[in-house]
Backbone bond lengths (Angstrom), bond angles and torsions (degrees), N, CA, C in turn:
res aa  C-N    CA-C-N  psi(-1)  N-CA   C-N-CA  omega(-1)  CA-C   N-CA-C  phi
1 X - - - 1.468 - - 1.520 111.32 -
2 X 1.351 116.58 -45.39 1.457 119.92 -178.31 1.532 112.21 -66.70
3 X 1.343 114.95 -30.91 1.473 118.68 176.06 1.522 109.90 -64.15
4 X 1.356 115.90 -45.20 1.458 120.30 179.66 1.530 110.99 -61.86
5 X 1.353 115.91 -43.53 1.473 119.11 178.33 1.524 110.84 -61.45
6 X 1.347 115.75 -43.86 1.465 119.29 178.86 1.516 112.67 -60.70
7 X 1.353 116.78 -42.30 1.466 120.31 179.18 1.523 111.30 -63.92
8 X 1.346 115.72 -43.56 1.466 119.33 178.91 1.537 111.38 -64.14
9 X 1.331 115.67 -38.58 1.467 119.08 179.45 1.529 111.77 -65.63
10 X 1.324 116.47 -42.76 1.471 119.87 177.21 1.524 110.81 -63.21
11 X 1.333 116.05 -41.69 1.460 119.76 177.33 1.525 110.72 -62.10
12 X 1.345 115.81 -41.43 1.460 120.80 178.08 1.525 111.57 -60.26
13 X 1.326 116.95 -44.30 1.469 121.56 179.89 1.533 110.16 -62.03
14 X 1.327 117.72 -42.39 1.470 121.45 179.21 1.527 110.88 -60.26
15 X 1.333 116.55 -44.57 1.459 119.73 -177.94 1.520 112.23 -71.44
16 X 1.322 117.44 -33.20 1.466 119.91 175.72 1.522 110.47 -63.35
17 X 1.339 116.83 -45.38 1.460 120.40 178.64 1.530 110.96 -64.47
18 X 1.328 117.44 -41.74 1.464 120.88 178.73 1.523 110.74 -61.40
19 X 1.331 116.13 -41.18 1.458 120.76 179.00 1.526 111.44 -66.06
20 X 1.322 116.69 -43.11 1.471 120.27 179.55 1.525 111.59 -64.58
21 X 1.333 116.78 -40.01 1.467 120.41 178.41 1.521 109.93 -64.22
22 X 1.325 117.49 -41.65 1.463 121.34 178.60 1.521 111.36 -62.78
23 X 1.343 116.47 -40.05 1.466 119.85 177.86 1.528 111.44 -65.27
24 X 1.340 116.07 -39.25 1.469 118.63 178.61 1.518 111.26 -65.74
25 X 1.333 117.05 -37.99 1.462 120.24 178.07 1.525 110.76 -69.94
26 X 1.328 116.95 -30.97 1.468 119.51 174.78 1.521 110.65 -62.72
27 X 1.314 117.07 -38.25 1.465 120.71 -177.44 1.518 112.77 -71.40
28 X 1.334 117.13 -36.06 1.457 119.84 -169.87 1.528 114.75 -109.84
29 X 1.330 117.88 -6.33 1.464 119.21 -178.56 1.519 110.85 -79.31
30 X 1.338 114.85 163.58 1.456 120.35 175.56 1.527 109.65 -64.31
31 X 1.315 115.76 158.09 1.467 121.20 -175.11 1.518 112.54 -55.44
32 X 1.327 116.27 -36.54 1.468 120.35 -175.87 1.530 111.80 -62.49
33 X 1.347 117.69 -25.80 1.468 121.36 -178.52 1.524 113.10 -101.04
34 X 1.313 119.11 -14.27 1.460 121.38 -165.82 1.528 113.07 -62.58
35 X 1.334 116.96 -43.95 1.464 118.29 -176.45 1.528 111.39 -66.73
36 X 1.316 116.52 -34.80 1.458 119.75 176.86 1.513 111.51 -61.68
37 X 1.360 116.56 -44.37 1.463 120.09 179.02 1.526 111.13 -67.19
38 X 1.341 117.25 -34.46 1.459 119.97 178.64 1.528 111.03 -65.39
39 X 1.339 116.25 -44.40 1.461 119.44 178.93 1.524 111.07 -64.14
40 X 1.336 116.38 -40.23 1.462 119.78 179.02 1.530 110.57 -64.97
41 X 1.330 116.71 -44.21 1.466 120.12 179.15 1.524 110.84 -63.10
42 X 1.334 116.94 -38.92 1.467 120.45 178.73 1.527 110.76 -64.60
43 X 1.335 115.96 -44.89 1.459 120.05 178.93 1.509 112.50 -62.05
44 X 1.323 116.59 -43.14 1.466 120.13 178.98 1.528 111.20 -66.35
45 X 1.326 116.36 -36.20 1.468 119.53 178.65 1.524 110.98 -65.55
46 X 1.334 116.19 -40.35 1.467 119.11 178.44 1.528 111.62 -67.00
47 X 1.351 115.68 -33.79 1.463 119.41 179.19 1.517 112.62 -69.16
48 X 1.338 116.02 -19.99 1.468 118.78 177.76 1.529 110.43 -59.03
49 X 1.355 115.14 -35.48 1.461 119.13 178.41 1.513 112.54 -60.82
50 X 1.332 117.69 -32.24 1.466 121.34 178.68 1.524 111.71 -70.89
51 X 1.335 116.71 -17.88 1.456 119.62 177.25 1.533 111.00 -92.82
52 X 1.341 116.78 -28.61 1.469 119.89 179.76 1.527 111.22 -76.83
53 X 1.343 115.74 -40.29 1.474 119.78 -175.15 1.527 113.04 -58.11
54 X 1.349 120.64 -45.63 1.474 119.10 179.06 1.519 113.87 -61.55
55 X 1.360 116.03 -32.05 1.467 119.14 179.38 1.529 110.29 -65.53
56 X 1.360 116.04 -46.61 1.474 119.14 176.69 1.527 111.56 -62.36
57 X 1.335 115.18 -37.46 1.457 119.49 -179.14 1.533 111.25 -63.41
58 X 1.326 116.70 -38.67 1.471 120.79 179.01 1.518 110.64 -64.32
59 X 1.367 116.11 -45.01 1.472 118.95 -179.98 1.532 112.33 -65.94
60 X 1.357 116.83 -32.89 1.459 120.20 -177.28 1.526 112.29 -78.08
61 X 1.349 116.12 -42.92 1.470 119.22 -173.16 1.518 113.82 -112.29
62 X 1.319 116.40 -18.54 1.460 119.50 -176.75 1.514 112.38 78.81
63 X 1.322 117.39 1.96 1.466 120.91 179.38 1.532 109.97 -99.69
64 X 1.310 115.21 150.97 1.461 119.86 178.58 1.521 109.86 -157.03
65 X 1.307 114.65 158.77 1.465 122.72 176.81 1.515 107.30 -105.53
66 X 1.316 116.43 103.23 1.462 120.34 -175.46 1.525 111.75 -62.92
67 X 1.328 117.70 -38.73 1.472 120.32 179.58 1.518 110.60 -62.57
68 X 1.339 117.10 -43.01 1.476 120.31 178.23 1.516 110.90 -63.74
69 X 1.342 116.13 -39.40 1.462 119.92 179.06 1.524 111.24 -65.31
70 X 1.345 116.05 -41.50 1.474 120.04 179.80 1.520 110.86 -65.14
71 X 1.344 116.54 -42.25 1.462 120.05 -178.13 1.523 112.87 -73.10
72 X 1.332 117.25 -26.48 1.471 119.93 -176.48 1.525 112.26 -63.07
73 X 1.352 116.35 -35.70 1.462 119.33 -176.63 1.534 112.28 -68.43
74 X 1.369 120.58 -52.89 1.465 118.27 179.06 1.526 112.82 -62.97
75 X 1.352 117.55 -36.24 1.467 119.10 178.34 1.527 110.31 -60.45
76 X 1.323 116.44 -49.93 1.471 120.25 -179.91 1.527 111.15 -66.55
77 X 1.338 116.70 -37.58 1.461 120.05 178.55 1.514 112.15 -63.87
78 X 1.350 116.15 -42.94 1.462 119.86 178.88 1.532 111.03 -65.39
79 X 1.327 116.78 -36.77 1.472 119.85 176.06 1.523 110.67 -61.61
80 X 1.339 116.25 -43.97 1.465 120.04 178.69 1.523 111.12 -63.40
81 X 1.338 116.94 -45.02 1.475 120.09 179.07 1.523 111.29 -62.64
82 X 1.342 115.97 -38.20 1.459 119.41 178.64 1.514 112.19 -64.45
83 X 1.324 116.87 -43.21 1.467 120.58 178.47 1.530 110.39 -64.87
84 X 1.339 116.95 -41.35 1.466 120.30 177.67 1.529 111.15 -62.76
85 X 1.344 116.23 -40.08 1.461 119.62 178.01 1.517 112.19 -64.03
86 X 1.334 116.15 -43.42 1.468 119.57 177.64 1.524 111.15 -63.76
87 X 1.331 115.42 -39.07 1.464 119.10 177.79 1.523 111.28 -61.12
88 X 1.327 116.72 -43.00 1.463 121.06 179.77 1.525 110.77 -63.33
89 X 1.334 116.27 -41.40 1.465 120.53 179.18 1.526 110.71 -63.38
90 X 1.342 116.53 -44.75 1.460 119.99 -178.67 1.523 112.02 -65.89
91 X 1.340 116.67 -37.46 1.463 119.57 176.92 1.526 110.13 -62.42
92 X 1.335 116.55 -42.48 1.460 120.35 178.50 1.515 111.15 -64.67
93 X 1.345 116.85 -41.57 1.463 121.00 178.29 1.526 110.53 -62.40
94 X 1.349 116.45 -44.17 1.459 120.46 179.37 1.523 111.29 -63.57
95 X 1.336 116.44 -39.58 1.469 120.35 178.58 1.526 110.92 -64.63
96 X 1.335 116.02 -44.58 1.460 119.94 178.16 1.528 111.41 -64.04
97 X 1.338 115.63 -37.11 1.454 119.68 179.25 1.522 111.23 -64.96
98 X 1.335 115.68 -41.89 1.458 119.23 177.23 1.523 111.50 -63.13
99 X 1.337 116.20 -39.42 1.462 120.22 178.52 1.519 110.85 -64.39
100 X 1.335 116.88 -42.86 1.462 120.51 178.74 1.525 111.17 -63.54
101 X 1.326 116.22 -40.12 1.462 119.63 178.66 1.525 110.94 -65.29
102 X 1.331 116.13 -38.14 1.464 119.71 178.21 1.522 110.85 -65.96
103 X 1.342 116.75 -42.81 1.467 120.24 178.01 1.520 110.89 -63.15
104 X 1.327 116.65 -36.65 1.467 120.41 -179.31 1.524 111.19 -72.25
105 X 1.330 116.68 -30.75 1.451 120.70 -174.49 1.523 112.76 -87.13
106 X 1.330 117.39 -31.78 1.459 119.97 -174.16 1.531 111.35 -120.11
107 X 1.327 114.29 147.48 1.457 120.72 173.76 1.527 108.30 -74.29
108 X 1.332 118.95 122.76 1.474 120.44 -173.07 1.516 114.31 -65.48
109 X 1.332 118.37 -23.60 1.461 120.21 -178.05 1.525 111.71 -83.13
110 X 1.322 116.72 -49.32 1.465 120.74 -171.66 1.520 113.81 -100.74
111 X 1.331 117.00 -12.22 1.465 122.40 -176.29 1.522 112.59 64.75
112 X 1.333 116.63 13.45 1.460 119.85 168.45 1.529 107.73 -81.82
113 X 1.312 117.37 176.92 1.456 119.57 177.12 1.523 110.01 -64.97
114 X 1.320 115.94 149.75 1.462 120.12 176.88 1.527 110.01 -74.10
115 X 1.318 116.31 168.77 1.466 120.91 178.28 1.523 110.40 -58.45
116 X 1.333 116.00 -45.81 1.467 120.04 -179.19 1.517 111.35 -61.79
117 X 1.330 117.13 -43.20 1.463 121.01 -175.97 1.526 111.76 -69.82
118 X 1.328 118.76 -42.98 1.466 119.69 -178.25 1.522 110.73 -67.49
119 X 1.344 116.76 -37.38 1.465 119.20 177.35 1.523 110.75 -67.92
120 X 1.329 116.12 -36.37 1.467 119.60 176.51 1.530 110.31 -63.49
121 X 1.318 117.32 -41.70 1.460 119.86 -179.26 1.521 111.75 -68.50
122 X 1.315 116.70 -35.57 1.465 119.37 175.86 1.524 110.30 -64.49
123 X 1.327 116.45 -43.12 1.464 119.78 179.33 1.523 111.00 -64.20
124 X 1.338 117.65 -37.95 1.456 120.99 176.00 1.527 110.89 -65.70
125 X 1.335 116.17 -36.32 1.461 120.28 178.97 1.524 110.96 -68.00
126 X 1.327 117.45 -30.93 1.470 120.63 175.54 1.527 109.77 -60.75
127 X 1.322 116.60 -46.15 1.464 120.17 178.46 1.526 111.23 -63.74
128 X 1.332 116.61 -42.79 1.462 120.05 -179.22 1.523 110.81 -65.63
129 X 1.331 115.77 -39.39 1.460 120.38 178.87 1.525 111.17 -63.30
130 X 1.321 115.91 -38.19 1.461 119.05 178.32 1.527 111.96 -66.78
131 X 1.344 115.80 -32.50 1.463 119.00 -179.22 1.525 111.87 -74.77
132 X 1.354 116.52 -45.67 1.461 118.54 -175.49 1.528 113.76 -95.36
133 X 1.346 115.81 -0.48 1.469 121.54 175.85 1.527 112.47 59.70
134 X 1.348 116.37 36.28 1.454 121.17 176.45 1.531 109.75 -118.81
135 X 1.313 115.03 136.51 1.458 119.95 -179.92 1.528 110.59 -72.28
136 X 1.329 115.33 160.05 1.462 120.29 170.31 1.518 108.57 -140.61
137 X 1.333 115.70 165.05 1.461 120.67 -175.70 1.522 110.82 -118.21
138 X 1.314 114.51 151.67 1.463 121.39 175.33 1.520 108.04 -129.00
139 X 1.342 115.48 124.90 1.464 121.40 176.86 1.517 109.22 -105.39
140 X 1.325 116.27 141.29 1.459 120.51 167.48 1.519 107.30 -118.22
141 X 1.328 116.14 126.72 1.461 120.17 -179.35 1.525 109.61 -119.44
142 X 1.314 115.03 148.69 1.463 121.42 179.83 1.528 107.70 -143.92
143 X 1.334 115.88 135.83 1.466 120.01 179.86 1.526 109.66 -72.51
144 X 1.316 115.61 131.70 1.462 120.82 179.49 1.532 110.59 -75.08
145 X 1.321 115.68 132.21 1.475 122.46 176.56 1.532 112.16 52.85
146 X 1.318 115.92 41.03 1.470 119.68 -178.67 1.531 111.54 -64.80
147 X 1.320 116.32 -28.80 1.471 119.67 178.64 1.529 110.84 -60.21
148 X 1.328 116.62 -33.65 1.468 119.53 179.13 1.534 111.38 -64.99
149 X 1.339 116.71 -34.98 1.468 120.53 177.97 1.525 109.89 -63.98
150 X 1.329 115.96 -46.79 1.470 119.68 179.40 1.526 111.79 -64.72
151 X 1.328 116.80 -40.92 1.467 120.17 -178.04 1.525 111.54 -69.54
152 X 1.322 116.88 -36.52 1.460 120.39 -175.50 1.521 112.61 -81.87
153 X 1.337 117.14 -40.82 1.463 120.50 -172.65 1.523 114.05 -113.19
154 X 1.320 118.36 -14.95 1.459 121.38 -177.95 1.524 111.23 103.60
155 X 1.324 114.36 158.76 1.465 119.53 -175.82 1.528 112.35 -68.72
156 X 1.327 117.51 -26.82 1.465 118.53 178.68 1.526 110.71 -65.25
157 X 1.344 116.69 -36.92 1.464 120.09 175.33 1.524 109.94 -69.57
158 X 1.336 116.49 -37.75 1.460 119.99 176.29 1.515 111.71 -58.86
159 X 1.332 116.28 -40.55 1.464 120.05 177.72 1.533 110.83 -64.01
160 X 1.322 116.27 -40.27 1.463 120.16 178.58 1.527 111.44 -64.90
161 X 1.318 116.06 -36.21 1.463 120.41 178.17 1.531 110.92 -66.64
162 X 1.320 116.42 -39.05 1.470 119.95 177.40 1.527 110.48 -62.29
163 X 1.320 116.57 -43.60 1.456 120.78 178.41 1.527 111.02 -63.44
164 X 1.320 115.73 -40.86 1.459 120.74 179.02 1.523 110.92 -66.84
165 X 1.335 116.59 -37.71 1.469 121.23 178.73 1.525 110.75 -59.11
166 X 1.323 116.29 -44.96 1.462 119.98 -179.68 1.528 110.13 -62.74
167 X 1.318 116.48 -42.81 1.463 119.76 -179.17 1.528 110.91 -63.53
168 X 1.334 117.11 -45.50 1.463 120.13 179.43 1.529 111.52 -67.94
169 X 1.308 116.95 -33.99 1.466 119.98 178.43 1.519 110.82 -64.39
170 X 1.327 117.02 -40.89 1.461 120.42 179.08 1.524 111.32 -64.68
171 X 1.330 116.34 -26.67 1.464 119.74 177.19 1.525 111.55 -70.62
172 X 1.320 116.48 -27.24 1.467 120.83 -174.14 1.524 113.48 -95.76
173 X 1.329 117.58 -19.96 1.462 119.97 -179.37 1.524 110.36 -100.43
174 X 1.311 116.62 176.03 1.465 121.21 -177.72 1.524 110.98 -84.21
175 X 1.321 115.48 164.94 1.462 119.78 -179.88 1.522 112.13 -67.50
176 X 1.340 117.45 -26.04 1.469 120.69 -179.54 1.525 112.42 -81.44
177 X 1.323 116.96 -12.54 1.459 121.08 -178.73 1.525 110.33 -80.80
178 X 1.314 116.03 158.51 1.467 121.10 -177.76 1.522 109.58 -131.88
179 X 1.342 115.58 137.68 1.462 121.04 178.30 1.521 109.44 -119.39
180 X 1.328 116.10 136.34 1.455 121.10 179.84 1.514 111.01 -141.17
181 X 1.308 115.14 145.76 1.471 120.97 -179.95 1.523 109.28 -89.33
182 X 1.329 116.31 127.50 1.459 120.47 -178.88 1.526 112.30 -107.05
183 X 1.326 116.36 -2.73 1.461 119.09 176.63 1.515 111.55 148.37
184 X 1.347 116.57 137.75 1.460 119.94 177.25 1.518 111.62 56.36
185 X 1.331 115.29 -124.04 1.459 121.39 178.82 1.519 112.09 -105.37
186 X 1.318 117.63 20.43 1.459 122.77 -179.69 1.531 111.03 -102.23
187 X 1.332 115.27 137.51 1.468 121.53 -177.92 1.522 109.31 -135.70
188 X 1.322 114.98 150.53 1.455 121.87 170.34 1.521 108.59 -108.59
189 X 1.344 116.05 142.01 1.453 121.55 175.36 1.519 107.88 -125.19
190 X 1.308 116.13 121.86 1.457 122.43 179.98 1.524 109.31 -93.85
191 X 1.334 116.05 126.55 1.460 122.31 179.08 1.525 108.54 -116.07
192 X 1.324 118.57 94.01 1.468 120.25 -178.02 1.532 111.98 -65.70
193 X 1.333 114.99 147.99 1.469 122.45 174.80 1.523 111.45 47.31
194 X 1.312 116.53 54.34 1.463 122.03 -176.04 1.522 110.05 -130.78
195 X 1.316 116.23 125.06 1.459 121.53 176.64 1.527 109.57 -84.40
196 X 1.336 115.08 178.55 1.460 121.01 -175.03 1.523 112.58 -60.08
197 X 1.333 116.78 -44.37 1.463 119.17 -177.23 1.524 111.27 -65.31
198 X 1.320 116.57 -45.53 1.462 119.54 179.02 1.517 112.32 -63.30
199 X 1.342 117.37 -38.89 1.458 121.35 178.89 1.516 111.03 -64.13
200 X 1.332 116.42 -40.78 1.464 120.41 179.69 1.522 110.68 -64.63
201 X 1.330 117.12 -40.98 1.471 120.34 179.54 1.528 111.10 -63.98
202 X 1.326 116.35 -42.87 1.469 119.50 179.14 1.512 110.59 -65.62
203 X 1.336 116.79 -43.06 1.467 120.57 -178.14 1.522 111.29 -64.35
204 X 1.314 117.14 -41.69 1.465 120.25 179.48 1.530 111.18 -67.35
205 X 1.337 115.85 -39.58 1.470 119.31 176.43 1.523 110.48 -62.72
206 X 1.318 116.11 -41.82 1.459 120.76 178.34 1.529 110.89 -62.41
207 X 1.317 115.57 -45.78 1.471 120.41 -178.34 1.536 110.70 -60.06
208 X 1.321 116.87 -44.43 1.464 120.85 -179.13 1.527 111.39 -69.54
209 X 1.329 115.99 -38.28 1.466 119.71 -179.00 1.526 111.36 -65.01
210 X 1.336 116.92 -41.91 1.466 120.36 179.59 1.524 110.41 -66.90
211 X 1.341 116.96 -38.80 1.466 120.47 -178.44 1.526 111.99 -66.56
212 X 1.313 117.29 -30.30 1.467 120.57 -177.55 1.527 113.02 -92.44
213 X 1.313 117.52 -14.20 1.467 120.85 -175.81 1.529 111.26 -79.55
214 X 1.319 115.32 147.13 1.464 121.19 172.85 1.526 107.11 -100.82
215 X 1.322 116.56 125.43 1.457 121.19 -174.81 1.526 110.76 -84.65
216 X 1.302 115.79 134.91 1.465 121.04 177.47 1.527 108.88 -74.21
217 X 1.314 116.24 111.48 1.461 120.82 -178.60 1.521 108.66 -150.88
218 X 1.321 115.07 160.84 1.459 120.56 -178.05 1.521 112.29 -87.97
219 X 1.325 118.14 21.82 1.465 122.03 178.58 1.531 109.47 -74.83
220 X 1.338 117.93 153.16 1.473 120.49 -179.86 1.525 112.74 -66.65
221 X 1.316 117.84 -22.95 1.464 122.12 178.06 1.528 108.91 -125.51
222 X 1.341 117.99 155.06 1.463 120.61 179.75 1.539 111.01 -58.83
223 X 1.311 115.18 138.97 1.463 120.99 -179.63 1.517 108.60 -105.60
224 X 1.333 115.54 119.76 1.456 120.50 177.00 1.528 107.99 -119.00
225 X 1.299 115.90 143.35 1.463 120.93 -177.25 1.520 109.63 -133.71
226 X 1.312 114.42 165.67 1.462 121.47 169.78 1.519 107.64 -128.49
227 X 1.316 115.74 165.44 1.460 120.41 179.62 1.520 110.75 -131.11
228 X 1.315 114.89 154.41 1.452 122.19 170.15 1.516 107.63 -106.08
229 X 1.328 116.06 136.02 1.464 121.10 -173.77 1.521 110.50 -125.09
230 X 1.327 115.01 130.29 1.461 121.11 172.96 1.516 109.86 -113.06
231 X 1.342 116.11 139.21 1.468 121.31 -178.16 1.521 110.08 -118.24
232 X 1.334 115.46 134.56 1.464 121.53 171.55 1.519 107.91 -129.46
233 X 1.327 116.48 141.15 1.462 122.05 -179.24 1.526 109.06 -112.83
234 X 1.332 115.56 132.49 1.467 119.79 174.88 1.520 108.71 -95.13
235 X 1.325 116.13 121.88 1.455 122.73 177.90 1.524 108.35 -104.38
236 X 1.325 118.50 114.41 1.470 120.05 -175.83 1.521 114.29 -67.18
237 X 1.329 116.56 -15.83 1.466 119.95 -179.58 1.520 113.08 -84.34
238 X 1.323 116.93 -10.02 1.462 121.01 178.35 1.526 109.89 -95.59
239 X 1.316 116.52 140.30 1.475 123.31 177.57 1.528 112.68 49.99
240 X 1.340 118.25 55.87 1.471 119.93 -175.45 1.527 113.82 -66.41
241 X 1.326 117.75 -19.27 1.466 119.99 -176.54 1.529 113.24 -100.29
242 X 1.334 116.28 -3.11 1.466 119.70 -179.17 1.523 109.27 -77.46
243 X 1.319 117.45 138.02 1.461 120.16 -176.52 1.520 111.51 -69.10
244 X 1.332 113.95 157.73 1.462 121.55 -171.97 1.526 112.54 -60.75
245 X 1.327 118.07 -42.17 1.463 120.53 -177.19 1.516 112.72 -61.14
246 X 1.313 116.66 -39.64 1.472 120.62 178.97 1.520 110.32 -66.97
247 X 1.338 116.27 -43.06 1.465 120.19 178.96 1.520 111.66 -64.32
248 X 1.326 117.13 -36.92 1.466 120.97 177.67 1.521 110.78 -61.64
249 X 1.314 116.97 -49.79 1.468 120.66 179.79 1.524 111.46 -61.24
250 X 1.321 116.28 -39.83 1.460 120.18 -179.60 1.526 111.13 -66.57
251 X 1.340 116.54 -41.85 1.463 120.20 -178.78 1.525 111.34 -65.86
252 X 1.330 117.12 -44.55 1.466 120.95 178.39 1.524 109.99 -62.91
253 X 1.318 116.90 -39.82 1.466 120.77 179.38 1.528 110.89 -64.42
254 X 1.325 116.95 -38.61 1.466 120.21 178.09 1.525 110.88 -63.81
255 X 1.330 117.23 -45.82 1.467 120.37 178.29 1.527 110.56 -63.00
256 X 1.319 116.78 -36.72 1.461 121.37 179.60 1.527 110.90 -66.10
257 X 1.332 116.59 -44.41 1.458 120.45 178.93 1.524 111.55 -63.41
258 X 1.323 115.89 -41.52 1.465 119.65 178.43 1.529 111.17 -64.65
259 X 1.337 116.83 -37.88 1.461 120.03 179.12 1.529 110.66 -65.09
260 X 1.320 117.85 -42.83 1.467 120.24 178.63 1.521 111.40 -68.80
261 X 1.324 116.39 -29.62 1.455 119.30 174.36 1.529 110.10 -64.38
262 X 1.336 115.82 -39.34 1.466 119.91 177.23 1.522 110.92 -62.51
263 X 1.318 117.17 -38.92 1.465 120.38 178.10 1.533 110.53 -66.34
264 X 1.324 116.10 -42.70 1.465 119.85 -178.42 1.521 111.90 -65.91
265 X 1.325 116.92 -24.68 1.465 120.22 -177.64 1.522 112.43 -95.36
266 X 1.325 117.89 10.83 1.452 119.46 172.28 1.504 116.34 124.05
267 X 1.341 118.13 -4.06 1.467 122.55 179.05 1.534 112.40 67.43
268 X 1.333 115.32 174.13 1.461 122.58 -178.48 1.525 111.13 51.87
269 X 1.318 115.55 49.20 1.453 120.17 -178.43 1.517 110.43 -155.99
270 X 1.317 114.61 171.70 1.462 122.83 179.74 1.514 108.68 -114.65
271 X 1.324 115.98 134.60 1.460 120.78 175.95 1.520 108.54 -127.43
272 X 1.302 115.51 134.06 1.454 122.99 -178.24 1.527 108.87 -99.26
273 X 1.338 116.32 125.94 1.466 118.97 -178.95 1.528 110.44 -75.69
274 X 1.320 114.49 133.88 1.456 121.07 169.94 1.516 107.59 -134.05
275 X 1.298 117.08 171.43 1.458 120.43 -179.95 1.524 109.52 -63.17
276 X 1.328 118.35 155.89 1.464 121.51 -176.57 1.518 114.06 -58.62
277 X 1.324 117.73 -17.73 1.461 119.52 -177.96 1.520 113.19 -85.66
278 X 1.349 116.58 -6.29 1.461 120.15 179.41 1.518 109.98 -119.14
279 X 1.313 116.44 170.50 1.460 122.53 -177.83 1.520 110.62 -88.88
280 X 1.296 116.25 139.92 1.458 120.77 177.11 1.522 111.31 -71.02
281 X 1.311 115.33 136.16 1.457 121.33 177.00 1.524 109.23 -85.74
282 X 1.304 116.71 128.83 1.464 120.37 -176.29 1.525 110.48 -116.09
283 X 1.336 112.86 149.95 1.455 119.98 174.08 1.513 109.11 -130.07
284 X 1.296 116.17 164.86 1.463 120.14 -178.70 1.501 109.78 -79.93
């Protein structure tokens, strides 16, 4: 009799733990899995009654089914192991998902935002700008003569310079601003709720800060760089009916043109994009 009670009790403990684990996974799993875990936890909770009833029956009548008691333990144990296995799989899936999201969001070399993420944030800022009727600025920066750094010191030093550039850039911009790498040595910087004058001041400060900074690199001599900066301003009152994707491409193209204008005019400077019928505003 005591053997049967012990087997039923062990089976009961296994099912209680399996049910609790299922409930915890219901609370923390993604929506797509939650109802499945809830149904499983409910089923396991109801099965607990099938383990309690034989125990009471033994105490009341002294009778028991030894075969049922023997089978109850492996059945409940296998259920617990199965739930633990599923939990382990889901934790691994969630971890991999977080890693994939991080890779998608950040540039693996510089730890700045990825091209996809910075463009997504600019497009979101277009919508926000249209709602609150406040302009914002977009900077495109490019390292001057970056090919010379790679040719002279090697690409590993070039990679270190890119990482250093991002760090120094974050020192010069505001905490609300965002920097993302769009390819090679080119970066976009999003300046939310920023008018032309404020954007020019930030861009000039950035340009001077990068020119004066010494980049941490494994080169035999200190590596110093300069950047060319192009500025484009998004005005929410212009083209109110044009779709967001078109405006995004146009804004990035404007910043790109202004940046190349800065390079053509001598590099290490800031150029403000304006329409072709007006003169570009330049800064040192």
